[in-house]
C-alpha positions as CSV (number, residue, x, y, z in Angstrom):
1,X,107.0,77.1,107.8
2,X,109.1,77.8,104.6
3,X,112.5,79.6,104.7
4,X,111.1,83.2,104.5
5,X,108.7,82.7,107.3
6,X,111.2,81.0,109.5
7,X,113.8,83.7,108.8
8,X,111.1,86.4,109.4
9,X,110.3,84.8,112.8
10,X,113.8,84.2,113.9
11,X,114.8,87.9,113.1
12,X,111.6,89.5,114.5
13,X,110.7,90.6,111.0
14,X,114.4,91.8,110.3
15,X,114.6,94.0,113.4
16,X,117.0,92.0,115.7
17,X,120.5,93.6,115.5
18,X,119.2,96.9,114.2
19,X,120.0,99.9,116.5
20,X,116.9,101.7,117.9
21,X,115.6,103.8,120.8
22,X,118.2,106.5,120.3
23,X,118.6,109.4,122.7
24,X,121.2,112.1,122.9
25,X,123.0,113.0,126.2
26,X,125.8,115.1,127.6
27,X,125.1,118.1,125.4
28,X,125.0,115.9,122.2
29,X,128.3,114.2,122.9
30,X,126.7,110.9,123.5
31,X,124.2,109.0,121.5
32,X,122.6,106.2,123.4
33,X,120.8,103.3,121.9
34,X,119.7,99.7,122.1
35,X,121.0,96.9,119.8
36,X,121.3,93.1,120.0
37,X,124.4,91.2,118.7
38,X,122.9,90.0,115.4
39,X,120.0,89.0,113.3
40,X,118.8,86.2,115.5
41,X,119.6,87.6,118.8
42,X,116.5,88.8,120.7
43,X,118.3,90.2,123.7
44,X,119.1,93.9,123.4
45,X,122.1,95.5,125.1
46,X,122.5,99.2,125.9
47,X,125.1,101.0,123.8
48,X,126.5,104.5,123.5
49,X,128.2,106.2,120.6
50,X,130.8,108.9,121.4
51,X,130.3,111.6,118.9
52,X,133.7,113.0,119.7
53,X,135.4,109.8,118.3
54,X,132.7,107.7,116.6
55,X,133.5,104.9,118.9
56,X,130.6,102.5,120.1
57,X,130.6,100.9,123.5
58,X,128.4,98.2,125.0
59,X,127.5,99.4,128.6
60,X,125.1,96.7,129.6
61,X,124.5,93.2,128.2
62,X,121.5,91.4,129.7
63,X,123.2,88.0,129.6
64,X,126.0,89.2,131.7
65,X,123.5,90.5,134.3
66,X,121.0,87.7,134.2
67,X,122.6,84.6,132.7
68,X,119.2,82.7,133.4
69,X,116.4,85.1,132.3
70,X,113.6,85.3,134.8
71,X,109.9,85.8,134.4
72,X,108.9,89.3,133.6
73,X,106.7,90.8,136.3
74,X,103.1,91.1,135.2
75,X,103.2,95.0,135.4
76,X,106.4,95.1,133.3
77,X,104.9,92.6,130.8
78,X,101.8,94.8,130.4
79,X,103.9,98.0,130.0
80,X,105.9,96.4,127.2
81,X,102.7,95.4,125.5
82,X,101.4,99.0,125.8
83,X,104.5,100.3,124.0
84,X,104.7,97.4,121.6
85,X,108.0,96.2,122.8
86,X,108.8,92.8,121.4
87,X,112.6,92.6,122.1
88,X,113.9,90.9,125.1
89,X,116.8,92.1,127.3
90,X,117.1,95.8,128.3
91,X,114.2,96.8,126.1
92,X,114.0,100.3,127.4
93,X,116.0,102.8,129.5
94,X,115.9,106.4,130.8
95,X,118.7,108.9,130.9
96,X,119.6,111.3,133.7
97,X,119.1,114.9,133.2
98,X,122.7,115.4,132.2
99,X,122.6,112.4,129.8
100,X,125.7,110.9,131.2
101,X,124.1,107.9,132.9
102,X,121.1,105.7,132.4
103,X,118.9,103.4,134.4
104,X,116.7,100.4,133.3
105,X,114.8,97.5,134.7
106,X,115.6,93.9,133.8
107,X,113.2,91.1,135.1
108,X,112.2,93.3,138.1
109,X,115.7,94.3,139.1
110,X,117.2,97.9,138.8
111,X,120.5,98.8,137.2
112,X,122.5,101.9,136.6
113,X,125.2,102.5,134.0
114,X,127.4,105.5,133.5
115,X,129.1,106.4,130.2
116,X,132.6,107.5,131.7
117,X,134.8,105.4,129.5
118,X,135.7,103.2,132.4
119,X,134.2,100.0,131.0
120,X,132.8,99.1,134.4
121,X,129.8,96.9,134.9
122,X,126.3,98.2,135.5
123,X,125.6,99.0,139.2
124,X,122.7,97.1,140.7
125,X,120.3,99.5,142.6
126,X,118.4,98.4,145.7
127,X,114.6,98.2,145.2
128,X,111.7,97.4,147.5
129,X,110.4,94.7,145.3
130,X,110.0,93.9,141.5
131,X,110.6,97.3,139.9
132,X,109.6,98.9,136.6
133,X,109.9,102.2,134.8
134,X,112.8,103.7,136.6
135,X,113.7,107.3,136.0
136,X,116.9,109.0,137.3
137,X,117.1,112.6,138.5
138,X,119.1,115.4,136.9
139,X,122.6,114.1,137.8
140,X,121.7,110.3,138.2
141,X,122.3,110.2,141.9
142,X,118.8,109.1,142.6
143,X,116.3,107.0,140.8
144,X,112.5,106.8,141.1
145,X,110.7,103.6,140.2
146,X,107.4,101.8,140.6
147,X,106.9,98.6,142.6
148,X,103.5,97.2,143.6
149,X,101.6,100.3,142.5
150,X,103.8,102.6,144.8
151,X,106.4,105.1,143.9
152,X,109.9,104.8,145.4
153,X,113.2,106.6,145.2
154,X,116.6,104.9,145.7
155,X,118.5,105.7,147.8
156,X,115.6,106.7,150.0
157,X,112.3,104.9,150.1
158,X,108.6,105.1,149.4
159,X,107.5,108.6,148.5
160,X,103.8,108.0,147.6
161,X,101.2,107.6,150.3
162,X,99.6,104.2,151.1
163,X,96.1,105.3,150.0
164,X,95.0,102.4,147.8
165,X,95.7,104.2,144.5
166,X,98.3,103.3,141.9
167,X,101.2,105.9,141.8
168,X,103.7,106.6,139.1
169,X,102.3,104.7,136.2
170,X,100.2,105.7,133.2
171,X,96.6,104.3,133.1
172,X,95.6,102.0,130.2
173,X,94.0,104.8,128.1
174,X,97.0,107.0,128.3
175,X,99.5,104.3,127.5
176,X,97.4,102.6,124.8
177,X,95.7,105.4,123.2
178,X,97.2,108.8,124.2
179,X,100.9,108.2,123.7
180,X,101.7,108.7,127.4
181,X,103.4,105.5,128.6
182,X,104.9,107.2,131.8
183,X,103.5,108.4,135.0
184,X,106.4,110.2,137.0
185,X,108.8,113.0,136.2
186,X,111.8,114.5,138.1
187,X,112.0,118.2,138.5
188,X,115.1,119.6,136.7
189,X,116.8,120.3,140.0
190,X,116.1,116.8,141.2
191,X,114.2,117.9,144.4
192,X,110.6,117.0,143.5
193,X,108.7,114.4,141.7
194,X,105.6,115.0,139.6
195,X,103.5,111.7,139.8
196,X,100.3,110.4,138.5
197,X,97.8,109.1,141.0
198,X,95.4,106.6,139.3
199,X,92.3,105.1,140.9
200,X,90.5,102.4,138.8
201,X,88.0,101.1,141.2
202,X,85.1,102.3,139.0
203,X,86.3,100.3,136.0
204,X,85.0,96.9,135.1
205,X,87.5,94.0,135.5
206,X,88.5,91.8,132.5
207,X,89.9,88.4,133.1
208,X,92.2,86.0,131.2
209,X,92.7,82.3,131.8
210,X,95.1,80.1,129.8
211,X,93.2,77.0,128.8
212,X,96.4,75.3,127.9
213,X,97.5,75.7,131.6
214,X,94.4,75.2,133.8
215,X,96.4,74.9,137.0
216,X,97.3,78.7,136.8
217,X,94.9,81.3,138.3
218,X,93.2,83.8,136.1
219,X,94.7,87.3,135.6
220,X,92.6,90.4,135.7
221,X,92.9,94.2,135.0
222,X,90.9,97.3,135.0
223,X,89.5,98.1,131.4
224,X,87.9,101.5,130.4
225,X,85.1,100.3,128.2
226,X,83.5,102.8,125.8
227,X,80.7,104.7,127.5
228,X,81.7,103.6,130.9
229,X,83.9,105.3,133.5
230,X,87.5,106.2,133.0
231,X,90.3,106.0,135.6
232,X,90.4,108.9,138.0
233,X,93.8,110.5,137.2
234,X,95.4,113.3,139.3
235,X,98.9,114.8,139.2
236,X,100.7,115.5,142.5
237,X,104.0,117.2,143.2
238,X,105.9,115.1,145.8
239,X,108.5,116.9,147.9
240,X,111.6,115.6,149.8
241,X,110.1,116.2,153.3
242,X,106.7,114.4,152.6
243,X,104.9,117.6,151.3
244,X,102.3,117.0,148.5
245,X,100.7,119.5,146.2
246,X,97.9,118.5,143.8
247,X,97.8,120.1,140.4
248,X,94.3,121.8,140.1
249,X,92.5,121.8,136.7
250,X,88.9,120.9,135.8
251,X,89.5,117.2,135.4
252,X,85.8,116.6,135.1
253,X,85.8,118.5,131.9
254,X,89.3,117.5,130.8
255,X,90.0,114.0,132.1
256,X,92.8,113.0,129.8
257,X,96.3,113.9,130.6
258,X,98.2,113.2,127.3
259,X,101.5,114.9,128.3
260,X,103.3,116.4,131.3
261,X,106.8,117.8,131.7
262,X,108.8,120.2,133.9
263,X,109.6,123.4,132.1
264,X,111.8,124.6,135.0
265,X,111.8,124.0,138.8
266,X,109.1,126.6,139.1
267,X,106.8,125.6,136.3
268,X,105.1,122.4,134.9
269,X,103.5,122.2,131.5
270,X,100.8,119.7,131.1
271,X,98.4,118.9,128.1
272,X,94.8,117.8,128.9
273,X,91.9,116.9,126.7
274,X,88.2,116.6,127.1
275,X,86.6,113.1,126.8
276,X,85.7,113.4,123.2
277,X,89.0,115.0,122.4
278,X,87.6,118.1,120.6
279,X,89.6,120.4,122.9
280,X,93.2,120.2,123.8
281,X,94.5,122.6,126.4
282,X,98.2,123.4,127.2
283,X,98.3,124.4,130.9
284,X,101.0,126.1,133.0
285,X,101.1,124.8,136.7
286,X,102.8,126.2,139.7
287,X,104.3,123.3,141.5
288,X,104.2,125.3,144.7
289,X,100.5,125.9,144.8
290,X,99.1,123.5,142.2
291,X,97.2,126.3,140.5
292,X,97.0,126.1,136.6
293,X,96.3,128.6,133.9
294,X,95.5,128.0,130.2
295,X,98.2,128.9,127.7
296,X,96.6,127.6,124.5
297,X,93.5,125.8,123.3
298,X,93.4,123.7,120.2
299,X,89.9,122.7,119.1
300,X,88.1,120.8,116.3
301,X,84.4,120.1,115.7
302,X,85.2,116.4,115.2
303,X,88.3,115.5,117.1
304,X,91.8,117.0,117.5
305,X,94.3,114.6,116.0
306,X,97.4,114.4,118.1
307,X,100.6,116.0,116.5
308,X,103.7,114.9,118.3
309,X,105.8,117.9,119.6
310,X,102.7,120.0,120.1
311,X,101.4,121.9,121.9
312,X,104.7,123.5,123.2
313,X,106.3,126.7,124.2
314,X,109.0,127.9,121.8
315,X,112.2,129.2,123.3
316,X,111.1,132.9,122.7
317,X,107.9,132.2,124.7
318,X,105.5,131.9,121.8
319,X,103.1,129.0,121.7
320,X,103.2,126.3,119.1
321,X,100.1,124.3,118.3
322,X,98.7,122.1,115.6
323,X,96.1,123.5,113.2
324,X,94.4,122.5,109.9
325,X,94.6,124.6,106.8
326,X,91.2,125.9,105.4
327,X,89.0,123.0,104.2
328,X,91.2,120.6,106.1
329,X,93.6,120.3,103.1
330,X,96.8,119.9,105.3
331,X,97.9,119.3,108.9
332,X,99.6,122.5,109.9
333,X,101.4,124.4,112.6
334,X,100.3,127.7,114.2
335,X,102.4,130.1,116.4
336,X,100.2,132.1,118.8
337,X,97.2,131.0,116.8
338,X,98.5,132.2,113.4
339,X,99.0,129.6,110.7
340,X,102.7,129.1,110.1
341,X,102.5,126.4,107.3
342,X,100.1,126.0,104.3
343,X,98.6,123.3,102.1
344,X,101.8,122.2,100.6
345,X,103.1,120.7,103.8
346,X,101.6,117.8,105.7
347,X,103.2,118.2,109.2
348,X,103.6,114.9,111.0
349,X,105.9,115.6,113.9
350,X,107.9,118.5,115.5
351,X,111.2,117.0,116.5
352,X,112.7,120.0,118.3
353,X,114.6,123.2,117.6
354,X,117.8,123.1,115.6
355,X,119.9,126.3,114.7
356,X,117.0,128.5,115.7
357,X,114.5,126.8,113.5
358,X,111.9,124.1,113.9
359,X,112.9,120.7,113.1
360,X,110.0,118.8,111.6
361,X,109.0,115.6,109.8
362,X,106.4,116.2,107.0
363,X,105.1,115.1,103.7
364,X,105.6,117.4,100.7
365,X,104.5,115.3,97.8
366,X,103.3,111.7,98.2
367,X,101.6,110.4,101.4
368,X,103.9,107.4,101.1
369,X,106.9,109.6,101.7
370,X,108.3,111.7,104.6
371,X,110.9,114.5,104.6
372,X,112.8,116.3,107.2
373,X,112.6,120.1,107.1
374,X,114.1,123.1,108.9
375,X,111.2,125.6,109.4
376,X,111.6,129.2,110.2
377,X,109.2,129.9,113.1
378,X,108.9,133.6,112.1
379,X,108.4,133.4,108.3
380,X,107.2,129.7,107.7
381,X,110.0,129.3,105.1
382,X,111.6,125.9,105.0
383,X,114.6,124.1,103.8
384,X,115.0,120.3,103.4
385,X,117.5,118.4,105.5
386,X,116.5,115.0,104.1
387,X,114.5,114.7,101.0
388,X,114.1,112.5,98.0
389,X,112.1,109.2,97.8
390,X,111.6,107.3,101.0
391,X,110.8,107.9,104.6
392,X,113.1,110.2,106.5
393,X,113.2,110.9,110.2
394,X,115.4,112.9,112.6
395,X,116.4,113.3,116.3
396,X,118.4,116.3,117.6
397,X,120.6,117.0,120.6
398,X,122.6,120.2,121.2
399,X,123.3,120.8,117.6
400,X,123.9,117.1,116.7
401,X,121.5,115.3,114.4
402,X,120.6,111.7,113.8
403,X,119.1,111.3,110.4
404,X,117.4,108.1,109.4
405,X,116.2,107.1,105.9
406,X,114.3,104.1,104.6
407,X,113.4,103.2,101.0
408,X,113.4,100.2,98.7
409,X,117.2,99.7,99.3
410,X,117.0,99.5,103.1
411,X,117.8,101.7,106.0
412,X,120.4,104.2,106.6
413,X,121.4,106.1,109.8
414,X,123.7,109.1,109.9
415,X,125.0,111.0,112.9
416,X,126.1,114.5,112.0
417,X,127.7,116.7,114.5
418,X,127.5,120.5,114.9
419,X,131.0,120.8,113.4
420,X,130.1,118.7,110.3
421,X,131.7,115.3,111.3
422,X,129.6,112.2,110.4
423,X,129.2,108.6,111.8
424,X,127.1,105.6,111.0
425,X,125.8,103.5,113.9
426,X,126.5,99.9,113.1
427,X,123.5,97.8,111.9
428,X,123.8,94.0,112.6
429,X,120.3,93.1,111.3
430,X,119.5,90.6,108.7
431,X,119.5,92.2,105.2
432,X,116.0,92.4,103.8
433,X,115.4,89.4,101.5
434,X,113.4,91.2,98.9
435,X,113.9,94.5,97.2
436,X,110.2,95.5,96.7
437,X,109.1,98.4,94.6
438,X,105.3,98.3,94.8
439,X,103.1,100.0,92.3
440,X,101.8,103.0,94.1
441,X,98.7,104.8,92.8
442,X,96.1,107.3,94.1
443,X,92.7,106.1,93.1
444,X,89.0,107.1,93.2
445,X,87.6,110.7,93.6
446,X,89.0,110.6,97.2
447,X,92.7,110.0,96.1
448,X,92.9,106.8,98.1
449,X,96.6,105.7,98.3
450,X,97.0,102.1,97.1
451,X,99.8,99.7,96.3
452,X,100.1,96.6,94.2
453,X,102.7,93.9,94.6
454,X,103.0,91.2,91.9
455,X,104.9,87.9,92.1
456,X,108.7,88.3,91.1
457,X,108.9,87.1,87.5
458,X,105.2,87.7,86.8
459,X,104.3,87.1,83.2
460,X,101.8,89.7,82.0
461,X,98.7,88.1,80.9
462,X,98.6,85.5,83.7
463,X,95.4,86.0,85.9
464,X,96.1,86.1,89.6
465,X,93.8,85.8,92.6
466,X,93.9,89.0,94.7
467,X,94.8,89.2,98.3
468,X,93.8,92.5,100.0
469,X,96.2,93.2,102.9
470,X,95.1,96.4,104.6
471,X,94.8,97.8,108.1
472,X,92.3,100.6,107.2
473,X,91.9,102.1,110.7
474,X,92.8,105.5,112.1
475,X,96.2,106.1,113.3
476,X,98.2,103.8,111.0
477,X,99.4,104.3,107.4
478,X,100.0,101.1,105.4
479,X,101.0,102.5,102.1
480,X,104.5,103.8,102.9
481,X,108.0,103.7,101.4
482,X,109.2,102.1,104.6
483,X,110.7,98.8,103.2
484,X,110.2,96.3,106.0
485,X,106.3,96.3,105.6
486,X,106.6,95.1,102.1
487,X,108.6,91.9,102.8
488,X,105.6,89.8,103.9
489,X,103.6,91.2,101.0
490,X,106.1,90.1,98.5
491,X,106.1,86.7,100.1
492,X,102.3,86.5,99.7
493,X,102.7,87.7,96.1
494,X,105.3,84.9,95.4
495,X,102.7,82.4,96.6
496,X,100.7,83.3,93.6
497,X,98.6,86.4,94.6
498,X,98.3,90.0,93.4
499,X,98.5,91.8,96.8
500,X,96.7,95.0,97.0
501,X,96.8,97.4,100.0
502,X,94.7,100.6,100.3
503,X,94.6,103.4,102.8
504,X,91.0,104.3,102.9
505,X,89.6,107.5,104.2
506,X,90.2,107.6,108.1
507,X,93.9,106.7,107.9
508,X,96.5,109.4,108.5
509,X,98.9,111.6,106.4
510,X,96.7,112.4,103.3
511,X,94.8,115.3,104.8
512,X,92.8,116.1,108.0
513,X,89.6,116.0,105.9
514,X,90.6,112.6,104.6
515,X,91.2,111.4,108.2
516,X,88.1,112.9,109.7
517,X,85.8,111.1,107.1
518,X,85.1,108.3,109.7
519,X,83.6,110.7,112.2
520,X,80.6,108.8,113.7
521,X,81.1,105.7,111.6
522,X,83.9,103.3,110.6
523,X,82.4,100.6,108.5
524,X,80.7,102.5,105.7
525,X,83.6,104.6,104.6
526,X,86.2,102.0,105.3
527,X,84.5,99.3,103.1
528,X,83.3,101.7,100.5
529,X,86.9,102.9,99.8
530,X,88.4,99.4,99.9
531,X,85.9,98.2,97.3
532,X,86.3,101.2,95.1
533,X,90.1,101.0,95.2
534,X,90.1,97.3,94.4
535,X,87.7,97.7,91.5
536,X,89.7,100.7,90.1
537,X,92.9,98.7,90.3
538,X,91.2,95.6,88.7
539,X,90.2,97.9,85.7
540,X,93.7,99.3,85.4
541,X,95.6,96.0,85.9
542,X,93.8,93.3,84.0
543,X,95.8,90.5,85.5
544,X,93.8,90.9,88.7
545,X,91.2,88.3,88.9
546,X,88.4,90.1,90.8
547,X,86.4,86.7,90.7
548,X,88.8,85.4,93.4
549,X,89.5,88.0,96.1
550,X,90.7,87.2,99.6
551,X,91.2,89.7,102.4
552,X,93.3,89.4,105.6
553,X,94.2,91.7,108.4
554,X,94.9,92.1,112.2
555,X,93.3,94.3,114.7
556,X,91.4,96.9,112.7
557,X,92.5,95.0,109.7
558,X,90.8,91.9,111.1
559,X,87.7,94.0,111.6
560,X,87.9,95.1,108.0
561,X,88.4,91.6,106.8
562,X,85.3,90.2,108.6
563,X,83.3,93.2,107.6
564,X,84.3,92.7,104.0
565,X,82.9,89.0,103.6
566,X,79.9,89.8,105.8
567,X,78.7,92.9,103.9
568,X,80.2,92.5,100.4
569,X,80.3,88.9,99.5
570,X,79.8,89.9,95.9
571,X,83.4,91.4,96.1
572,X,85.3,89.3,98.6
573,X,85.3,85.6,98.5
574,X,87.2,84.5,101.7
575,X,88.6,86.4,104.8
576,X,91.1,85.7,107.5
577,X,90.3,88.1,110.5
578,X,92.8,88.3,113.3
579,X,92.2,90.1,116.6
580,X,89.2,92.0,115.3
581,X,87.2,94.4,117.5
582,X,83.8,93.0,116.4
583,X,81.7,95.3,118.6
584,X,83.1,98.7,119.5
585,X,80.8,98.9,122.6
586,X,83.4,96.6,124.1
587,X,86.5,98.4,123.1
588,X,88.2,101.2,125.1
589,X,87.0,104.7,125.8
590,X,89.8,107.0,124.5
591,X,90.0,105.3,121.0
592,X,86.4,104.5,120.4
593,X,84.8,107.6,121.7
594,X,87.2,109.9,119.7
595,X,85.6,108.6,116.5
596,X,82.1,107.2,117.4
597,X,81.1,109.3,120.4
598,X,79.5,107.9,123.5
599,X,77.5,104.8,122.8
600,X,74.6,106.2,125.0
601,X,74.6,109.3,122.7
602,X,75.2,107.7,119.4
603,X,73.7,104.1,119.6
604,X,73.1,104.1,115.8
605,X,76.9,104.6,115.1
606,X,77.8,101.6,117.3
607,X,74.9,99.5,115.8
608,X,76.1,100.3,112.3
609,X,79.7,99.3,113.1
610,X,79.0,96.1,115.0
611,X,79.6,92.9,113.1
612,X,77.4,90.7,115.4
613,X,74.1,91.5,113.7
614,X,75.7,90.6,110.3
615,X,76.5,87.0,111.5
616,X,73.4,85.4,109.7
617,X,74.6,87.0,106.4
618,X,77.8,85.0,106.1
619,X,78.1,83.1,102.9
620,X,81.8,83.1,102.3
621,X,84.7,81.3,104.0
622,X,85.9,83.0,107.2
623,X,88.8,82.2,109.5
624,X,88.7,83.9,112.8
625,X,92.0,84.3,114.8
626,X,92.5,85.6,118.4
627,X,95.1,85.5,121.0
628,X,93.7,84.3,124.4
629,X,96.0,86.7,126.3
630,X,95.1,89.8,124.3
631,X,94.4,92.7,126.7
632,X,93.9,95.2,123.9
633,X,91.2,93.5,121.7
634,X,89.9,91.1,124.3
635,X,89.4,87.5,122.8
636,X,85.7,88.0,123.7
637,X,85.4,90.1,120.6
638,X,86.2,87.1,118.4
639,X,84.4,84.7,120.6
640,X,81.1,86.7,120.5
641,X,81.3,86.8,116.7
642,X,82.0,83.1,116.5
643,X,79.0,82.5,118.9
644,X,76.7,84.6,116.7
645,X,77.8,82.7,113.6
646,X,77.2,79.4,115.4
647,X,73.8,80.4,116.6
648,X,72.9,81.5,113.0
649,X,74.1,78.2,111.8
650,X,76.9,79.7,109.7
651,X,80.0,77.5,109.3
652,X,83.4,79.3,109.9
653,X,86.8,78.4,111.4
654,X,88.1,79.6,114.7
655,X,91.8,79.6,115.6
656,X,92.4,80.4,119.4
657,X,96.0,80.9,120.4
658,X,96.8,80.3,124.1
659,X,99.2,82.8,125.8
660,X,99.3,85.1,122.7
661,X,98.8,88.8,123.1
662,X,97.8,91.5,120.6
663,X,101.5,91.8,119.5
664,X,101.5,88.1,118.6
665,X,105.2,87.8,119.4
666,X,107.7,85.0,119.1
667,X,106.9,84.0,115.5
668,X,103.2,83.6,116.1
669,X,102.3,85.9,113.1
670,X,104.4,83.8,110.7
671,X,102.8,80.6,111.9
672,X,99.3,82.1,111.4
673,X,100.5,83.2,107.9
674,X,101.4,79.6,107.0
675,X,97.8,78.6,108.0
676,X,96.2,81.5,106.3
677,X,98.1,80.5,103.1
678,X,96.6,77.0,103.1
679,X,93.1,78.5,103.8
680,X,93.3,80.9,100.8
681,X,94.8,78.4,98.5
682,X,91.8,76.1,99.4
683,X,89.2,78.7,99.2
684,X,90.3,80.7,96.2
685,X,91.9,78.0,94.1
């Protein structure tokens, strides 16, 4: 590897040493966060910033607790994969209700730490076995955790029944696709626990073996495949004397639990969805009886895109939900069903309430940017807290704000207290090697956001082969002012490519109508927009040599790359496809059915989007890459396509990576990039 790739791998793409996972506690006095000691240190420690003084204190260093790191328990490893956690060490933590103490799991052991200024070591908590996902109660005196599929409390013991179910953890669909990675919640008074009970016996099993270590047994797990059964998910209230109350809603009609929280000791709010995610209900549940009643219903004829922070009850009792403005021009907010925002604001997240107004993250001008606004819930009038070019975000706690900004010059974080004092959490990460200012343009009649990155020092008139580097799938925006994502693209450009990225219809943050364009079909819209964007940019920028076009991507981007050379070899001349879902019949329920429907109801949609029937059409060089431990896009996706290509007599290359998951951690992506570079140099000239 060259110096850039080596540094990118060693610094986890310039994230080691940067503070993250912020949470306010103790009425905004404490700001908790995780950070390692520097750019090449992967082991994150737990820190706290005292907003009264600005002083930072390290409360838990994993090397002090475990000088010789152990093996992560399988359940914890899979939970980390679901939340895309690449850092070692503490990794994640949970605050007590008062925000003065925190608990975390480390290599299966439980720890508690208190921010009392004493500088004492974290306390080891007794556990029944390898523990994960600990959650403290209101004052931190007791901690709930999961071990061997059972829910425990320490001090205390097992609180879930021994009934063969898995208790206290989110099922795969919730953690991977519905943004609910947790499965148990303390009541505000610390008396009761709300716990998920998950039964996966109806699901098919998927298996992994490591061919590089044939002496190890295979791993298996339950996977909810499109069109097949989902996990049976129930919510139960567990009391101190063994009483158990099941929350009662129509789980047959609304099987997905996308959120749950205690509103008070006497009320639980939960958000449930139907299988095709066209209806999202906010329910109020009585923990004493289990009875539920509907508070709000959000509907869409295609699917309801999740809007973080909604649905919710406002402090005055009114209900906040997501909505689309007429004709799907903007993602909006509604209060008690009445639109609060209009076409000029693309709402992305509700971060809370601050000074009596809603604190939201939204786009005002360019989809590549994000602003922070204060929104009056009565009038819809807004003022900007963080504006200007770049991507701005916010967290709030009892009047104190953490504002983050990212642009071509890097990252800035500012803590602003209620009385106007300001502090900057220390950032120990590696400075970004490149200051990249991509050429951003909206192209085609659909206004597709695109970017172009050229080699540094490019001389106009020099023709360049093109490398398309896009994700292209729902849920992720590539063309953004966030600077880390442009570092690798500048490296590719400096190898002699014009690097083009396009956010085709189906990707977020342009408009609901733009996103919903992939309803009942990925391939046609995705490929049509990528081709049109490329050709438009080629006409505007004559140095792009459209006779030499490569395309690369991972996950949905890998699907797009293989799709491109199979169906449009006249446009794309070589492809590197990593972790590609080649047949969506074999992908998971919650993601796939949201867009394509049930395969038994929409077989034509699944047929159109499968790459396997296209195998005999391959005429261009294709490099397939898969991690053999990938439990998200199982390696069978890539292997099935390789088998179809082989059966059709179509030469291709296959790179299978033992022990590598979908995240491809530990510098694997950089090693693959070096191999891809040789591939594209050879095939594009």
